[in-house]
N, C-alpha and C positions, 0 to 999 in steps of 0.2 A: 320736337325741335322744329326749327324753321322749315326745313324741307318737307316735313311730314304734314304740315298744316296748310290747307288751301286758303285759309282765312288771312294769311299774310299777304302783303304788309298791312299792319293795323295802325290806323291813326291813333294818336295819344292825346288825351285831354289832361292837362295838369291844372290843379286848382287848390285853393286854400285861402286863408285870410290874407289880407295885404301884408307884404313884407315877411312872408313865411318861407321863402326859398323857391317859389314857383319858377322864377326866371333862372335861378342858378341851375335847377334841374333841367329846365328847357335847354339851356346852353350845353349842359352835359350830354343830353341826348343828341343834340345837334352835331356833336363830335362823331357820332356813329354814322357810317355811310347809308344806313337805312332811313335816317330821319332828317327832316329839314325843319328848323324852328321858324314858324311863321314870324314875319318881320316885326309885328307888334301884336298885342292882345287883340284878337279878332273881334270879340265882344258881341258881334251881331247875332250870334246864336244863343248865348247864355245870359247876357246882361238883361236887366229889367227892360221890358218892352221888346225883347228880342225874339228870335225864332221860336225858342222853347215856349215862351208865353203865347205866341200865335198858335202853336200846335195844341196847347192845353186850353185854348179858348179864353185866355186872360187879356188878349188884345186882338185887334183885327189885322188882317193881311195888309190892308191899305195903310193903316197907321204904322205898321212895321216897315213897309217899303218907304214911306215918308221919312221915318227915323233913319233908315240906312242911308238915304241920300242927303240927309241933313246932319244931325249930330253924329251919326255913325261914320260919316264920311270924313269929318274933320273935328277933332276934339282935343282936350288936354291943354297943358300950359302952352300959350301962344298958338293953340289949335294946330299943332304940328302932327298930331297922331290921328289914327283912324284908318278906315278901309282904303283911303287914298294911298297908304303905304303898301297895301297888299295887292291891289288891282287898279285898273284904270277906270275912269268914269263910264266909258262906253261899255266895257265888259260887265261892269256891275249892273248897269241898266238892263243889259240883255239878260243877265242871269235873273234879275228880279222880275222882268217881264215873263220869262219862262216859268218862274215860280208862281206868279199870279195866274197865269193861264191854266196851270195844272192844279191849282189849289182846291178849287171846288170839287174836282173829281176825286182827288186823293191827296190830302194835305201832307201826309207823311212822305209819300213818294216825291212830291214837289219840294218839300223841305230837304230831303236827302240829296236831290239833284242840286239844290241851291248851295249846300255846304260844299259839295264837291266842285261845283262851278267856280266858287269864290276861292277856295283854298288849294285845290289840287294844282293849279298852274304854278303856284309858288314852289311846290316840291319838284315839279317838272323842270322849271328853270334852274333849280339847284342840282338837278340830276339825281334825285333820290326817289325811292318808291313811294314814300308817304311823309306825313307832316306831324308836327307837335304844336299844339296851341296852349298858351299859358294864361288864358283869361281866368281871373280869380274865381268867378262864379261857376266854373265848370263842374265843381263837385256838387254844389247844391242843385244844379240842373242835370246831374248825371242820370237819374232815372229816365228823363225824357230823351237825353242824348243817347242813352243805351238803346232805347226803343228805335230811335232814328237811325243809329249806326251800330247795329249789334256786334260788329267786329271790332269796334273801338275799345280801347283800354283807358283806365283812369288812374292817375297818380295823385294822391291826396297828401299835400304837404302840410306839416304841422310844426308849430314853433311855440316855445314858451310864450305865454301871453304877455308877460312883462317885456320880453325882448321885442315882440311884435309891436307892442304899444310904443316903446321907445323909438323903434325904427319908423313907425308911421309919423310920429311927431317931428322927426328929422327930415322927412321926405317932402320936398318941394311940391306944392300943388295938392297936398292932402289936407291935413288939419293940424292946428296947434292947440286944439282943445283936448285936454287930458282925458276926461270922462268919455268924450265922443270917440277918441282913438281906442280906448279900452273896450267900450261897448261894441265897436266894430268887430273886434276879435271875438267877443262872447257871442254875438249874433251869428257870425260866420261858423263858429264851432257848432252851435245848436242846429243850424240849417244843414251843415255838412253831415252831422250825425243822423238826422232824419232822412237825408237822401241816401246815405250809405246803407242804412237798414233796408231799403227797398231794392238794392242791387243784388243780383245773384253772386254766388261765390266765384272768385277767380277773375273778376273784371276790374277790381280796384285794389291798389296797393297803397297803404298808408306809410309815409316816411317822415320821421322826425328830423328836422334840419340839423339839430345839434348832434344827433347820432351819426348822420352822414358826414358831417364836417369834422367831428372830434371824438365823441364817446364810443362809437362802435363803427368806425369807418369801414373796415373790411366786411363786417357782417351785413351792414346796411347796404353797401354797394353790391354784395353778392345777392341779396334778396332782390334788388332791382334787376340785376342781370337775369336771374331765374324768371322773374315775372315777365320780362320782355322776351324770354327764350332766345337769347343771343348766342350764336355759335362762336362768333369771334368778336370779343369786346375790346380788342387791342387799342384802337384809336380812342375809344371812350375811356378806357382805363388810363391811358396816357394823359388825357385832359383832366380826369379826376385827380390824379396825383399832382398835377401841376397847378390846378386852379381851385379846387375845393379844399378849403382849410378852415381851421378854427378861427384864425385871425380874420380871414375874409368874411366869415359868417358872424363875427363878433360874439363868439360863444363865451358865455360867462361874464361878459362885460356890459350888459344892458344898463346896469345902474350907473355906469360911468358916462353914459351918453345923454342923460337928462339931469335936471336939477335934483339935488338931494331930497328936497321935500316931495317932489313928484315921484321919485323912486320909492320913497317910503309909502306914499299913498297907493301906488300901483302894487307894491308887494303885499300890503295888507289886503287890498281888494282881490288880488289874484288868489291868495291862499283861501279866502272865503268862497270864492266862485268855484275853484277847483274841487273843494269838498262837495259842493252841491252838484257839480257836473258828474263827479265820480259816483255819487249816489244814484244818479239817473242813468248810469251804465256807460257814460262816455269815458272809458278807461284809457283812451289813447292821449289824453291830455298830459303834458309833462308835469311831473311831480315838482312842487315848489322847492324842494330841497336840492 
């Protein structure tokens, strides 16, 4: 339990396909005194061109720094989101300068300091020991993040691909292209599976949103509490009972949220894809039934 493990507190990376419940679980964890939900998806560490790509040699440190101070600083609809909501410009520049100065000697140590320099102050301001980040790409980047922060834990959120597709289509600032929305889900599933296979036992927990919200509420919540090794989950349990529900998660109503022709197309495509994914050993995909 908590008191016996010197590795506590552990930061938590939540990830999965878009609209899979990552933010819902992030807010649930934020209800516990141990965790603070980072204000927005941090992205700088696991998104394309981010820190993980630098550490794995897929981009340069200088290109990464430029990205953090540009697109990473301000992005999204009306460019309201980004690192500007997590830290201030001066602190970010200082953290990036420290990262660059240490990069050539030990890129992993420099990267570790950067993550803590950017994210730890948010938890400190909130009065919590550690933080939760809900950047969607966290799972596909999990092997690199695990090497970077061995004490971190990962929560992999999964949702019926039909429901995820319908939610993506309804989300402002994403896409209104049906095949593109569905393909996003398929690609994220494949990448997540490949990443999870490279992780050691005990560092990642897969949660199906529909189970947490409706089909197996108590059992799924209990698995989450055990995974986090919480001695007192009272505040989190209260939030769970009040805010996590089938209605809020739109469980079983995905086909009511898009046009009938689109729903039929997604259902046929989903059933074919799930059969192929199951044959490849991706058994955590929700059954079409």
